[in-house]
N, C-alpha and C positions, 0 to 999 in steps of 0.2 A: 745684130738687129733682131734675131729670133728671140733673144732673151726678153725683149720688150713685149712679145706677143704671148709668152707663157703665163698662164694664170698663177697668181701667188696668193698666199694667205697671210694676214696680219693678225696676230693674236696677242691680247693683253691679259696677263695672268697675275694674280696677286693674292695675298692673304694678310690679315691683320689679327693679332691676338693681344688682348689687353686684359690681363687678369691681375687684380690688386696692384702690386708693384712691378709686375713683370710685363714689359711691353716689347713685343716683337712683331715683325712683319717683313714682307718683301714685295717687290713689283718687278715684273719682267715684260718685255715686248719681244715676241718671236716673229721673225719675218722669213718667208719663203715657204718651205714645205711643212708637212705635219710633224716630222721628227727631226729634220735636219735644216740648217740654215744659219741665220744670224740671230743672236739673242742679245738684248740689251737689258742689263739689270739696273734699275733706277734707284732702288732703295734696298738696303742701307748704304751700299757703295755703288757708284756708277762704274759698271764693268761691261765689256763687250766680249761675247763668246762666239766662236765659229765651230760648226759641226753639229753633233747631236745636242739637244737641249739639256739632257740629263748628264751627259758625259762629253763635254766639248774637248776638241783636240787642241784648241788654241784660245787664249783669252788674255785681255789686258785691261788695266784700270785707267780711268781718266781722272786727272787731278781736278779739284774744285777750283773754279775761277771766281775771283771776287769781282763785283761790279754787275752792271745790268747784262742780262742775257740777250735781250732784243731791244733795239732802239726803234721806237714807233715814230713814224713820220707824222708831223703835226698837220699836214695838209689833208683835209677831209676828203677831197676828191680822190687822192691816191689810195687812201685806206678803203674807200668805197669800191674802187676798181679791184683791189686785192680780194675783197669779200666776194664780189661777183665772180671773179676768177676761181676762187676756192670752192664756191658753191657749184659751179659748172663742173669742176673736176670731181667733186664729191659725189655727183650723180652717177659716176662710173664705178663707184666703190659700193659693193653689195654686202648687206648684213648676212652673216652666216650662223652664228650661235652666241648665246648669252647664258651664263649660269652664275647664280649667287646663292650660296647656302651657308648655314652655320648658326651659331647662337649669338643673340644680341640682347644686352640688358643695359638700361640706363638707371641713374640714381633715382629718378622720378618714374614710378611705374606707369604714369599716364603717358609719358613720352615713349616708353617701350611699347605700350599698347597702340599708340598712334602709328609708329613706324611699322609694327607688325600688321596692322590693318591696311596701311597703304601698300605694303609689300604683297599682301594677299590679293588686294584689288588689282594691282598691276600684273601679278602672276596669273590671275584668272582672266583678265582682259586679254593678255597676249598669250593665252594658252595654246602653245604649239610644241612640236618636238624640238624646236630650236631655242626656246626660252624656258629656263628652269630657275624659278625663284622659290627657295625653301628656307625661311627664317624661323628659328625657334625662339620664342620670347623667354627671357630670363627675368622674372619679377622678384629680384633679390635685393633691391634698394642699393645697388652699387653698379658702377660702370664696368661691365665685363662683356667682352666680345671675343668670338673666335670665328671669323668669316673667311670664306674662300670664294673666289670668283674668277671668271674669265670672260672675255669678249673677243669674238673672231670676225674678221672681215675678209671678203674675197675681192681681188682686184687684178686687172691686167694693166701693167704699167704703160704699155703703148697706147691703150685706149684713154687712160687718164691723162697722159701727156698730150695726146692729140686734142682732146676736149679742152684742155687748159690753153694750148697754143691757139686753137681756133677762136676761143673766147677772147684771148688777149688781143688778137688782131682785129676782131670785131669792135672791141672797146677803143682801140687806137684810132679808128677812123673818125 
């Protein structure tokens, strides 16, 4: 029971590098502590790690399943209930930190300039210690990027679960 009351962190980390014919990237989700916990690698291979994020003591791969991942119920009322339930639980999850930096270039310099302008606008609008957006434009008339970023959330599973259950029973009446 005490495990539900301990605060946790959820971190989404990734990078993408696309230079001429070389395309690489990765994406990870880290759950629990700052340095230890469960890590899920989503790209290029789905793999689950336990322990430190840089040196796990145990990991295994998941096989790719064919077919739909999620079957959506066609009833509009049921979907609406799940959205309300999710929004109520989401209010108990708090934003911690966001970072996006690197080089970005598109074949059309106008698109590069637009993305650079929007990133500066958002970076200056949300200027805090928790938000870091630094994109360097590459006006070289080809698609080249080398971006790194992460997004962290704080949550207490017991509070999220309590809010979801409470909202569920309110909707059931």
